[in-house]
C-alpha positions in Angstrom: 21.3 22.0 56.6 22.9 25.0 55.2 20.9 28.2 54.7 20.0 29.1 50.9 22.5 31.9 50.6 25.3 30.2 52.4 28.7 31.2 50.5 27.0 33.5 48.5 28.6 37.1 46.8 26.7 39.8 48.6 24.8 42.2 46.3 27.5 43.9 43.8 30.7 41.8 45.0 31.4 40.5 41.9 30.5 43.2 39.1 33.2 45.7 38.8 32.8 49.5 39.9 32.3 51.6 36.7 36.0 53.2 37.3 37.3 50.2 36.9 35.5 49.2 33.6 37.6 48.9 30.3 36.6 52.0 28.0 37.6 51.6 24.4 39.6 54.3 22.9 38.7 56.2 19.9 41.4 54.3 18.0 40.2 51.1 18.8 43.5 50.0 20.1 43.6 46.3 21.7 43.1 47.0 25.8 46.7 45.5 27.5 46.6 45.7 31.0 49.4 47.9 31.5 47.2 50.3 29.6 44.1 49.6 31.2 46.2 50.3 34.6 47.9 53.4 34.5 44.2 54.4 33.3 42.6 54.0 37.0 42.5 55.4 40.4 45.1 55.7 42.8 42.8 53.0 45.0 42.5 51.0 42.0 45.9 50.9 41.2 46.7 50.2 45.0 44.8 46.9 44.7 45.9 45.4 42.2 49.6 46.2 43.3 49.1 44.7 46.7 47.7 41.5 44.7 50.7 41.2 42.4 53.1 41.7 45.8 51.0 39.5 47.3 51.6 36.3 44.3 55.1 37.1 43.9 56.0 36.7 47.7 54.2 33.3 47.2 56.2 32.4 44.0 59.6 33.1 45.9 58.6 31.1 48.8 57.5 27.9 46.9 60.7 28.7 45.0 62.7 29.0 48.2 61.0 25.9 49.4 61.7 23.5 46.3 65.7 25.0 46.4 65.6 23.7 49.8 64.2 20.3 49.6 66.7 19.9 46.6 69.5 20.9 48.7 68.4 18.4 51.1 67.9 15.3 48.6 71.1 16.5 47.4 72.9 15.7 51.1 70.6 12.8 51.9 72.5 11.4 48.9 75.7 12.0 49.8 75.5 10.5 53.1 74.6 7.3 51.1 76.4 4.0 50.1 77.8 4.5 46.5 75.6 2.2 44.2 72.8 1.5 47.0 69.7 0.9 45.8 68.7 4.2 48.1 71.3 6.3 46.9 69.9 5.8 43.5 66.3 6.3 44.5 67.3 9.7 46.4 69.5 11.1 42.6 66.5 9.8 40.9 64.1 12.4 42.8 66.8 15.1 42.6 66.5 14.3 39.1 62.9 14.5 38.7 62.7 17.8 40.8 64.8 19.1 38.6 63.1 18.5 35.3 60.2 19.8 37.1 62.1 23.1 37.8 63.0 23.3 34.7 59.3 22.7 33.0 58.1 25.6 35.7 60.6 28.1 34.4 59.5 27.3 30.9 55.8 27.5 31.4 56.5 31.0 33.6 58.3 32.2 30.3 56.1 31.0 28.0 53.4 33.2 29.8 54.6 36.2 28.9 52.6 38.0 26.3 55.4 39.3 24.3 56.3 35.2 23.0 52.6 35.1 22.2 53.0 30.8 22.9 49.7 30.4 23.0 50.4 26.6 23.9 53.1 26.3 27.0 52.9 22.2 27.3 53.4 21.7 23.1 56.1 24.5 23.3 58.0 22.9 26.3 57.4 19.1 24.0 59.1 20.7 20.5 61.7 22.6 22.6 62.7 19.5 24.3 62.5 17.4 21.0 65.2 20.4 19.4 66.9 20.5 22.8 66.3 24.5 22.9 67.0 23.9 26.6 70.8 24.0 27.8 71.4 22.6 31.3 71.3 25.7 32.8 67.1 26.1 31.8 68.0 28.9 29.2 65.5 28.8 26.6 66.2 29.7 23.0 62.5 30.6 21.6 63.6 31.9 18.3 64.9 28.6 17.3 61.4 27.3 18.9 59.2 29.8 17.0 61.4 28.5 13.9 60.7 25.0 14.5 56.9 25.4 15.5 55.7 28.8 14.3 51.9 27.2 14.6 52.4 27.7 18.3 52.8 31.5 18.6 49.9 34.0 17.1 50.9 37.2 16.1 49.1 40.1 17.3 45.8 41.7 15.8 45.9 45.5 16.4 42.1 45.6 14.2 40.0 43.3 12.8 38.8 44.3 9.3 38.0 42.1 6.1 41.7 41.8 5.0 42.9 40.0 8.2 44.6 37.0 7.2 45.4 38.1 3.9 48.3 40.6 4.9 46.5 43.7 2.9 43.7 45.8 3.5 40.5 45.8 1.5 39.2 47.3 -1.1 38.4 51.1 -0.8 35.8 51.1 -3.6 31.6 50.8 -3.8 30.4 48.4 -0.8 27.0 47.0 -1.0 26.2 49.7 2.4 27.4 52.4 -0.6 24.5 50.9 -2.8 21.6 50.7 -0.1 22.8 53.9 1.3 22.5 55.6 -1.9 19.0 53.9 -3.1 17.9 54.5 0.7 18.7 58.8 -0.2 21.4 59.4 2.0 
């Protein structure tokens, strides 16, 4: 039988300290990670940087393992007789591994905030359809954006009644103005 609090987080462990809580600035500008991180105390910055370094090391290690596996597959394939079933199977596996590498690289690229890709999977399928990925894995994002603009969102700085129209709302009298005037304000 497990304890009732087994696996529970200590009190306050899930809450963010007050120094980490984002605060809107007077311009109501959208919050971005880099801006938020620059405004934090040094211990918070150090914790975040340590986590990023650990994640980057994990990604590098995974890539190295994948590249080593691909090399081993190529070497094993070369040792087999030309046209044999085993060689064909290994060549097929090598091709699948290369396709997965290209897809993973594409998804990693699509996650960049400056691209604004809202659906990386559909963007990948679209890129394959229009041949926007070359043999070395380089992606023509401009071609994808032109062919499939609905997969990319444009950032909105502030929300107002004119969003979606491309224009600011009229600044004439509003219902609030009439109510305030009637209330004597």
